[in-house]
N, C-alpha and C positions, 0 to 999 in steps of 0.2 A: 504494501500499500504506500503509494504516493506520500509526501508531505503535504502535498494539495490536497490530495482527498483525505488525508488525515485531519488537516483544519477543519476540512468542510462538515467533517463526521461528527468532528467536537462541537463546532460551532451548532452543529444541529442537535448536540444531544443538552449542550447546555442552553440553546434556547426552548428545548420540548422540558426541560428541568422545570427550568425558572417559570416558563409560561401554567407550568401544572401547578406552583407552589403560588404563583399570583392569583389563578382560579381558584386554588383553594381558601386563598387569604380573605378574597372578594367573596367568595362563595359565606365562607366563616363568619364574614362583617356584615354581609348579607341577611344571614338567618338571626344573628344575633339584632340589628334592627328590627327584622320583624319579631322575635320573640317581644323584645323591649315594647313593641308597640302593641301586639296582642294583653303584654302584661298592664300596660299603661289603660288599653280600654276595658278590661276587665274591672280595675279600680275605678274609672271612672264610671263604669255601668253602676257598680258595686253602691258609690258612693250618690248617683241620681236616683238611686232606689230608697237607700236610707235617708237620704233629706226628703225624701216623699214621704217615707212612713214617720218621720220625726216632727214634719210641717201637721201629719194629721194627726198625731197622738198630744201635739199641742193643742192642735184646734179644738177636737173633740174634747179635753180636760176643760179648758176654758171655758167654749161652749154650755158644759153640762154644770159648771161652777157658775156660769150665769145664768142660766135657768134654774137654779135652785136660789138665786139670790131674788129672780123676779117672783116666785113661789112666795119666797119670804115675807117681801114684800105688800104682799097680798092678803098675807095670812092664812092662807088655805091648808090646813094641817095634811089632808087628804094629798095633795100635791107636792107638798113640801115632804114628804115619807118619798112618794113615788121618787119624785127628781134625787133626792138625796142618795136612795139606793143605786140609779142610775150614775152618780158622779163617782159615788166611792167605789164602782167597779172600773173606772176611769184610773182615780187612784193610786187601787192596786196595780194595777198596768203600769203606772208610769213608776209606783214605787220600786217594780220587780225588775225595772230597767235602764234605770235613771246610773249607773256607772258603764252598764254598757254603751250608753248613748254619748257618757261624758268619752267613755276612751276611743269611741270611732271618732268624734269631733276631732278628736285632740289628731290622729292619725289622716284624717280626711283631710283636716284644715289645719290647726296650731293650737297650741299653748291659751293663749289667748281668747282664742274662741271657746276652747274647752272650757275654762276657768268663768266666762260669759254665760255656759249653761250652767255651773254648777261651780262655784266657789267656797272652797268649807271655811275659808273665815266670816263669811256671812250668817255662819251658825251663833253667833254670837251680833246680830245688826237688828235685831228685833224686826219692826215693820218698816226699817228702809235700806232691803237687802240690796246689792247688785247683780248678783245672778239672777236669770230665770228660775231656778227650781226655786232658791228661795223666795223669791216674789211670786212663786205659787203656794210657798210655806204662807208668806205672809195674808195674801189675798183668802185664803184656806180658812184661815183662823179668825180673819174678819167679819167671813162670810156666816162661821159656826157662833160666834159671837152675836152676831144679829140678829140670829136665830133664836138665842136663848134673851136679848134684851132688845125690843125692837129700837130704841132709840140711839143704838149703832150702826143703824142701817147706811146711814151716811158714808161713814167711815168706809163700810164693807164696799158702798157703789164707788167708793174715789180708789180703793184698793183694787177692784177688778179692772175699771176704767187704766188704770196704771199698768196693770196685768197686761193689758190689751197691746198698747203702748209697745210695753217692754218686749213681748212676744212677737209683734211684727217688725221692730228693728232689730231684733235678735237673729230671724229666718233671714232676714235680708244680708246682714252683715254675714253670716254663716254662710250663705251661697253664692255673696260675691267674693270672700276669700276661697271657696271652694275651685270656682270657675277660676278665678287668678292661676292659683296652683296647675289647674288641669291645662289650661293656655299655655304656661311656661314647663309643659312635660315633668312638673314633682311632685306628681301623684304616688309615683314609687318612692319616696325617700321620706325617712324618718322625720317627723318636725323636732326641733330641737327645743330646749327647756323641761324641766321636771315634771314628772307625772304626777297625776293625785291619786295613786294606789297605795301610798305609804301615809298619806294623812288619817284622818279618824272620820269614820263614818257621818254622812251630815243626817242633820232631822231629820225624821220622819212627817213625810207632808199630810199626812192623813189619820 
């Protein structure tokens, strides 16, 4: 085999090997991108479903609390009993899932939004809490007190009205933060900041 033929053969061999390596690397990169895209889409779909469930849970508990207050205002004992049973079913659902919901919010958004939902510092905030969970606690307490003392109905109305605004603002900000992270492809990243699992359990709201 002449030197010229050898060089041609060697060049062909190198081209084939390098082409195979480059092709392998490109296929690997393409697979990684496709996998990351699939995982991100799955997390996005999971987040959208969770936000829908959380919105329904918040809306349902608020509406049933409002209906209970309306029954208390007209002093209809039968209606109060009926509305109270409906409302307390929503309280059971709420109290059995607020830890899960807080953790999901932290993963899908950040610690700030998780605290906006449930901040353990609010356990001693009385009727002026910052987080949504404890705002439900304050409104719940005010409505129960109004049930026993009609002269406290105005305070119950105030607390329920504030709860309405708090719920709306919370859901808007949470949705905006989730969408911002989705657009930046950050949904697979773990948000920085301490979690809440090591803190004391929050007050039961029902």
